[in-house]
TORKE-303197 format. One record per residue (C-alpha): residue in one letter; x, y, z. Coordinates in steps of 0.05 Angstrom, whole numbers, padded with zeros to 5 digits, always signed. Layout:
N
AXYZ
...
This chain:
555
M-02275-01123+00594
A-02254-01115+00525
P-02311-01099+00474
R-02331-01166+00433
T-02394-01133+00387
P-02379-01088+00337
R-02432-01030+00366
E-02390-01042+00430
V-02322-01026+00397
I-02355-00963+00367
L-02375-00948+00434
A-02306-00955+00465
R-02272-00917+00419
I-02322-00864+00422
W-02320-00862+00494
G-02238-00867+00501
E-02241-00810+00451
V-02286-00763+00494
L-02267-00789+00572
G-02198-00777+00551
I-02180-00854+00568
E-02137-00895+00530
R-02173-00964+00551
V-02253-00969+00574
G-02281-01039+00597
I-02348-01052+00575
R-02380-01052+00648
D-02338-00987+00677
N-02393-00935+00690
F-02390-00878+00654
F-02402-00820+00706
E-02350-00865+00748
L-02304-00847+00693
G-02315-00772+00700
G-02374-00768+00644
D-02428-00721+00660
S-02492-00698+00616
I-02452-00657+00574
L-02396-00707+00553
A-02466-00753+00539
I-02494-00708+00475
Q-02425-00709+00452
I-02427-00780+00467
I-02494-00793+00427
A-02478-00750+00377
R-02416-00786+00348
A-02452-00851+00358
N-02510-00829+00323
R-02453-00802+00262
K-02426-00873+00260
G-02491-00902+00256
V-02504-00931+00331
H-02573-00890+00342
L-02582-00876+00417
T-02608-00814+00455
P-02572-00781+00523
K-02631-00819+00560
H-02603-00879+00542
L-02543-00861+00567
F-02562-00846+00641
Q-02606-00910+00645
H-02553-00957+00617
Q-02486-00922+00639
T-02439-00979+00623
I-02421-01001+00547
E-02449-01077+00552
D-02515-01041+00571
L-02517-00989+00527
A-02497-01029+00462
A-02552-01073+00485
A-02597-01016+00486
E-02665-01010+00434
K-02636-00976+00375
V-02679-00917+00361
V-02696-00899+00296
G-02659-00850+00263
V-02694-00775+00275
A-02714-00747+00217
A-02684-00679+00218
Q-02700-00614+00188
Q-02646-00612+00133
P-02664-00560+00081
T-02642-00493+00107
V-02693-00465+00168
T-02727-00398+00154
G-02782-00362+00189
R-02808-00341+00254
V-02777-00378+00311
P-02814-00366+00383
L-02774-00342+00442
T-02745-00401+00491
P-02742-00397+00567
I-02676-00371+00573
Q-02687-00315+00513
R-02751-00291+00548
W-02715-00288+00611
F-02657-00247+00571
F-02704-00191+00540
D-02743-00189+00609
Q-02675-00158+00632
D-02680-00102+00585
L-02615-00076+00579
P-02587-00016+00556
D-02548-00053+00500
P-02573-00119+00474
H-02531-00124+00419
H-02475-00136+00466
Y-02484-00188+00502
N-02436-00246+00476
Q-02392-00312+00482
V-02327-00314+00458
A-02267-00357+00437
L-02199-00340+00417
L-02165-00391+00384
R-02082-00411+00370
P-02072-00459+00320
R-02023-00501+00338
R-01990-00500+00260
P-01994-00446+00200
V-02059-00442+00171
D-02088-00416+00115
K-02134-00368+00125
N-02175-00380+00052
K-02197-00445+00082
V-02205-00418+00153
R-02254-00366+00115
E-02285-00424+00073
V-02304-00471+00136
V-02335-00404+00176
R-02376-00400+00118
R-02404-00473+00114
I-02411-00471+00188
V-02459-00404+00192
E-02487-00444+00119
H-02510-00499+00150
H-02521-00483+00228
D-02584-00445+00228
G-02581-00421+00291
L-02526-00377+00276
R-02559-00335+00228
L-02618-00317+00275
R-02652-00238+00288
Y-02691-00212+00337
E-02727-00147+00333
R-02779-00106+00386
E-02847-00104+00357
G-02889-00058+00405
E-02871-00094+00486
E-02849-00159+00463
W-02782-00184+00415
K-02792-00225+00366
G-02739-00282+00326
R-02733-00301+00263
N-02692-00348+00229
E-02654-00311+00153
E-02649-00362+00091
E-02573-00324+00085
E-02520-00289+00119
V-02507-00222+00083
N-02456-00190+00122
E-02385-00201+00117
I-02368-00244+00181
F-02295-00267+00168
E-02241-00208+00172
V-02166-00221+00168
K-02129-00166+00205
D-02046-00158+00195
L-02017-00148+00259
R-01945-00174+00237
G-01911-00099+00236
I-01927-00087+00315
E-01870-00099+00355
E-01877-00168+00392
G-01893-00131+00453
G-01944-00091+00431
Q-01987-00151+00396
E-02018-00167+00454
A-02050-00097+00469
R-02076-00096+00397
I-02101-00169+00401
V-02143-00145+00457
E-02158-00079+00420
E-02182-00120+00358
A-02224-00171+00407
E-02260-00108+00445
E-02276-00083+00371
A-02306-00142+00348
Q-02343-00155+00415
R-02382-00089+00400
S-02394-00101+00329
L-02455-00153+00340
N-02522-00141+00318
I-02586-00176+00336
R-02631-00138+00288
E-02604-00133+00217
G-02540-00177+00241
P-02488-00203+00246
I-02495-00242+00306
I-02428-00283+00293
R-02364-00251+00276
V-02297-00292+00259
V-02229-00250+00257
L-02162-00284+00242
M-02104-00226+00270
E-02044-00255+00237
L-01978-00247+00277
G-01925-00272+00246
E-01896-00326+00182
E-01930-00383+00231
E-01962-00339+00282
A-02034-00333+00284
R-02101-00315+00334
V-02164-00342+00307
L-02231-00292+00342
I-02295-00329+00347
V-02345-00277+00382
I-02417-00302+00372
H-02480-00263+00405
H-02504-00312+00474
L-02573-00313+00435
A-02547-00366+00394
V-02494-00398+00431
D-02478-00431+00500
G-02434-00492+00520
V-02451-00546+00485
T-02461-00506+00419
W-02379-00490+00439
R-02361-00557+00428
I-02402-00565+00363
L-02385-00514+00331
L-02303-00520+00350
E-02308-00588+00326
D-02336-00568+00257
L-02277-00517+00252
E-02230-00577+00257
R-02269-00631+00214
G-02274-00576+00161
Y-02207-00553+00168
E-02183-00621+00159
Q-02225-00642+00105
L-02199-00573+00058
E-02128-00598+00076
R-02141-00664+00048
G-02167-00641-00013
E-02238-00648-00001
E-02317-00621+00005
I-02335-00601+00071
D-02382-00650+00097
L-02411-00632+00178
G-02465-00683+00172
E-02518-00683+00168
K-02570-00633+00215
T-02606-00643+00277
T-02676-00621+00302
S-02675-00542+00282
Y-02682-00498+00351
Q-02738-00465+00308
R-02773-00538+00314
W-02751-00542+00389
S-02775-00478+00412
E-02844-00493+00389
E-02837-00559+00418
L-02833-00526+00478
K-02896-00482+00473
E-02930-00541+00465
Y-02897-00577+00526
A-02916-00522+00567
G-02982-00538+00566
S-02985-00610+00586
E-03008-00638+00648
E-02939-00657+00661
M-02930-00579+00678
K-02982-00576+00717
K-02961-00625+00759
E-02889-00587+00771
A-02923-00520+00775
G-02936-00542+00858
K-02864-00557+00867
W-02840-00494+00846
I-02879-00452+00873
E-02857-00482+00943
E-02785-00478+00933
M-02793-00398+00913
S-02831-00391+00973
K-02774-00419+01025
E-02740-00369+01064
V-02672-00358+01054
D-02612-00330+01084
K-02579-00272+01050
V-02510-00262+01028
R-02466-00234+01069
V-02429-00161+01021
D-02399-00111+01042
N-02438-00058+01021
E-02509-00063+01013
G-02544-00029+00953
G-02477-00026+00918
E-02488-00016+00840
N-02486-00085+00812
L-02471-00072+00743
E-02417-00115+00685
G-02372-00058+00684
E-02363-00063+00762
S-02350-00136+00760
R-02283-00169+00782
V-02265-00248+00784
V-02229-00285+00836
R-02200-00350+00805
V-02180-00410+00838
D-02153-00475+00817
L-02146-00547+00837
G-02086-00590+00820
E-02080-00632+00767
E-02081-00699+00814
E-02132-00669+00850
T-02173-00661+00787
R-02159-00734+00760
Q-02187-00751+00835
L-02249-00705+00824
L-02267-00729+00758
K-02245-00808+00763
E-02243-00827+00828
A-02288-00791+00878
G-02351-00802+00853
K-02351-00875+00859
A-02364-00876+00938
Y-02429-00838+00940
H-02450-00853+00866
T-02446-00783+00849
Q-02434-00740+00795
V-02377-00685+00780
S-02426-00624+00796
E-02460-00647+00850
L-02400-00658+00883
L-02374-00584+00867
M-02444-00567+00886
A-02437-00590+00951
A-02374-00560+00967
V-02408-00497+00940
V-02462-00508+00999
K-02404-00520+01051
S-02363-00460+01035
L-02427-00417+01039
R-02432-00437+01101
E-02370-00430+01131
W-02360-00359+01098
G-02427-00331+01110
G-02468-00379+01163
M-02511-00385+01113
R-02553-00453+01136
R-02614-00440+01079
V-02592-00414+01019
R-02621-00412+00947
I-02571-00418+00887
D-02596-00411+00820
V-02561-00468+00776
E-02548-00472+00709
G-02560-00538+00664
H-02549-00548+00596
G-02626-00545+00578
R-02629-00593+00514
E-02665-00649+00560
E-02717-00709+00520
I-02787-00673+00526
G-02814-00703+00467
E-02807-00760+00421
G-02766-00747+00346
I-02730-00698+00372
D-02644-00696+00375
L-02602-00637+00394
T-02538-00668+00394
R-02512-00626+00336
T-02560-00566+00348
V-02535-00496+00351
G-02569-00444+00397
W-02583-00417+00467
F-02616-00474+00515
T-02585-00464+00578
S-02645-00479+00635
V-02639-00435+00704
Y-02675-00469+00763
P-02669-00441+00835
V-02662-00497+00889
V-02648-00480+00968
F-02602-00525+01005
E-02601-00536+01078
I-02541-00556+01118
D-02531-00565+01192
D-02462-00597+01201
P-02415-00579+01141
N-02355-00628+01173
D-02406-00683+01170
I-02383-00697+01093
A-02426-00760+01079
H-02484-00730+01103
L-02474-00666+01063
V-02450-00706+00996
K-02517-00752+01006
S-02562-00695+01017
V-02541-00644+00962
K-02540-00711+00911
E-02618-00720+00932
Q-02644-00659+00929
L-02613-00642+00856
R-02637-00717+00833
S-02710-00698+00863
I-02719-00640+00807
P-02753-00667+00745
N-02720-00667+00682
R-02658-00624+00705
G-02699-00563+00721
I-02726-00551+00649
G-02794-00535+00674
Y-02780-00475+00717
G-02766-00433+00655
I-02821-00458+00618
L-02875-00443+00672
R-02845-00379+00685
Y-02836-00358+00614
L-02890-00394+00575
C-02946-00401+00613
E-02984-00344+00624
D-03044-00364+00681
E-03055-00349+00750
V-03019-00416+00779
T-02949-00390+00758
E-02960-00319+00779
P-02914-00330+00832
L-02860-00357+00793
R-02865-00289+00741
R-02850-00243+00804
S-02798-00281+00840
P-02734-00260+00845
Q-02663-00279+00821
A-02625-00323+00871
E-02573-00274+00895
I-02515-00340+00877
S-02512-00380+00817
F-02475-00442+00799
N-02457-00465+00742
Y-02420-00525+00717
L-02385-00522+00648
G-02359-00587+00636
Q-02294-00615+00607
F-02259-00575+00554
D-02188-00613+00548
Q-02223-00663+00501
V-02255-00619+00448
L-02184-00577+00434
S-02142-00631+00454
E-02064-00629+00444
T-02072-00667+00382
T-02130-00614+00347
I-02099-00568+00302
F-02131-00502+00344
G-02118-00495+00417
L-02139-00437+00456
A-02097-00375+00470
P-02072-00340+00532
E-02094-00265+00516
G-02147-00226+00536
R-02213-00231+00496
G-02244-00161+00506
S-02316-00155+00546
S-02365-00198+00529
R-02415-00157+00566
S-02433-00082+00555
A-02412-00052+00616
R-02477-00014+00627
A-02512-00079+00633
T-02544-00100+00704
R-02517-00174+00728
P-02571-00217+00756
N-02537-00247+00815
L-02490-00224+00867
V-02429-00281+00863
E-02427-00328+00806
I-02393-00386+00819
G-02376-00416+00757
S-02327-00475+00737
S-02293-00521+00687
V-02237-00574+00661
V-02187-00529+00627
G-02109-00562+00613
H-02127-00620+00664
R-02142-00587+00725
L-02207-00551+00745
R-02220-00476+00739
I-02261-00438+00783
L-02280-00369+00773
L-02326-00323+00825
R-02347-00272+00796
Y-02376-00206+00834
G-02389-00134+00843
Q-02341-00090+00863
K-02381-00032+00894
I-02418-00092+00944
H-02354-00147+00958
R-02293-00135+00962
M-02237-00167+00939
E-02218-00201+01001
T-02287-00216+01017
I-02290-00264+00956
D-02217-00287+00965
E-02243-00310+01028
L-02305-00354+00994
A-02260-00372+00940
R-02214-00413+01005
C-02270-00439+01031
Y-02294-00471+00971
I-02231-00497+00944
S-02217-00529+01011
G-02283-00552+01019
L-02280-00591+00952
R-02206-00620+00975
E-02233-00643+01039
I-02297-00680+01012
I-02251-00707+00959
D-02211-00732+01014
H-02266-00766+01049
C-02296-00799+00988
L-02222-00830+00985
S-02224-00857+01049
P-02241-00918+01067
E-02299-00907+01110
A-02327-00865+01055
G-02386-00903+01015
G-02460-00911+01013
F-02520-00910+00969
T-02584-00859+00962
P-02664-00877+00953
S-02647-00843+00882
D-02600-00897+00867
F-02653-00954+00867
E-02708-00927+00811
G-02779-00933+00831
A-02765-00951+00912
D-02795-00905+00959
L-02759-00897+01006
T-02721-00854+01062
Q-02645-00844+01073
N-02655-00866+01138
E-02701-00923+01117
L-02646-00947+01062
D-02595-00945+01114
E-02625-00985+01162
L-02640-01034+01110
L-02575-01043+01078
T-02556-01048+01151
E-02594-01107+01154
L-02576-01132+01094
S-02504-01132+01119
D-02509-01164+01177
A-02552-01220+01149
L-02493-01227+01105
């Protein structure tokens, strides 16, 4: 059904842009179209910019355009528009970072290497970068150690030079790729969390119409959602300058400083006290150990290696657009089901604890809007999965879905309790070890750097994002994202603990299991509901199945 009202027209256009779909019906389900929590943030940010003021929670509660357009409009959030300065309390993920006591804390970055699809003006790129750093207070954060504690603060302005141009045009074409990597390595090691900068941008000129734009940001100020914000701003700002306009990045949303203060207040709430027991119980469960080749091997970043496997374009489309309809699942839930299945088949693990990463931008208070706030918001929380029969796909998918959805506020409470609450009740959490396996689904990037944008991803190496001397927190990190219309799965491991052949085997189990799950979800016999599909219904899975069978027989 086509949109009928101005509000529905705006939302349909935004959904189409973000989801990469030409036509969106007002009764199409957001998650069944391939939507996820990260895309929900992007949609709400764009809707707010168009004057349709909603929150991400609205999209989870009203999953069609028809219902979303009729949802109660929120009062525009009064963001802190002036430049933010002063103390910024550490958030849980930042406390986790400093607790690692890394030998080179300045070298722990995220990076993007971009290839302009047409010639760009270096002075315009410089001006856009300057305005982005001026606009987003989180890019001017500083951290220093005072005694045993690290403290954060926001600088009023960036006094360091963060943009530079490197002329690589005189280098033969075969040597340019090596120089790009060298320049990236140098930039990766150049950040300073005490004195700044924590962001550096290098434009490398390769020829008359060829260039690369390297953006390096310390992880303390960036995450997956932040990259989407910054890349959109880079694109928008450059287009505005090309049209001869002033750069206008729009209104700010809630500052990272305000968010960190909100977390401290939330840590003392009754809601958090009620959650503590759940997390202590979760961490007390006995779990199986991960299969290793060399028990006790050194687990350093410099010894880490990556195995990559990709899902084909058609299979990726089926995963994003079709497979979720069978059991009303999100993409991340199907990916996790494949992880659990592969660990059982690869390592015989019947009960496994996995550190799950989420975007962390949850709605825990009134008047908070983080849809365009730059910073490191990631939440990491442990989940214990049990599996008896890895071949019973229906039971596997439903079980994983229900376990993930039973977690309050998508896991943000675990980090708050562990790092911001200092009482006897939460002491067991502070002593809990990291899980041996981590899981992170970063979502879809094709709509951020589409074929129509000025900047696209470049193929060359980007240097080392982390110091070689840093200790890795997990034995195997399983990450995935959709890039170039394909699901890309990366398994990072330590070569002094696992042989490449061992992780290759795990990767094959994972991609094979994921294909089995997709095939099952597309089959005629697949389908069903779980208790979380019926808000407020106090039913077990068996009770729900029996009830649905009775209803079916009655019809």
